[in-house]
N, C-alpha and C positions, 0 to 999 in steps of 0.2 A: 821510174818514179824517184823522186828525191827522198833521201833518207830522213827518218824521224819526223815527218810531217803528216803521215797518214796513220789513222787509228789501226789497232791490231785487228785483223780479220781472222776469226777463230770459230770453232764449233761452240754453239750455245743452245741450251734447252729452253724453249718457250713453253710455259704451262698455263693452261686455262683452268683455274681452280673450280669454277662453276660447273664446267662440263667434265671435269676429271679427265682431261686430255692434255698430253704433252707431246712435243715433237722436237727433234734435233735438227738444227740447220746451222748455217754459218752466218755470223753477224759481227758488227762492231759495237754492239750494245755493251755498256758498262754496267756491272753489277758486283755486289760483294757476296751474294748468295751463291751456293753451289748445290749440286744434286748428283747422286750416283745414278748413272744411266744403266740400262739393261745390259750393256756390254762390259760393265764392271768399272768403267772409267768415271772420273768425276769431272763434270762440266759446269760452267757458269749457268745460273738459273735466272730467267726473267719471267715474272708473273704478269699475265695480261688479263684484262677484263673480258675481252671478246676475242674469239677465234672462229675459224670455220666450223668448229664443232658446236658452237653455241649461238652464232649469229643467225637470226631468223631467215635471212635471205638464203643461206646455204643449207639450213635444216628443213626448209619447206614450211615453216610455221609462221611465215610472214603475214601480217595483218595490216590493213590500211585503216587507220583510225581518223575519222573526220568528225571531231567534236563541235566544230564551229559551223558546219553546214556549207563549207566552201564549195564542195563538189556539186551540191544541189543548186546553189546560186549560179554557179558556172553553167550548169545544164539548162536552167531556166533562162539565163541571159542569152544563150546562143541556141535556144529552142532544140535542145537535144533531149532524147528520152532516156 
């Protein structure tokens, strides 16, 4: 690799505040915030809106919302029950 052209790859904590869930991984994400992790070290902190702890696909609370009736129109058009 060429010197000084790649971002720093380092441990970073990602936190999903809605699910009260955080995990430590490696990333090049830039942030000014830090957090003290369970190992006593301080790591950069990135807050995210959705993670596997809060996304309906991963939590099993996924719902299909069809407010326009598109599924029913599709079924009628192609004679599906």
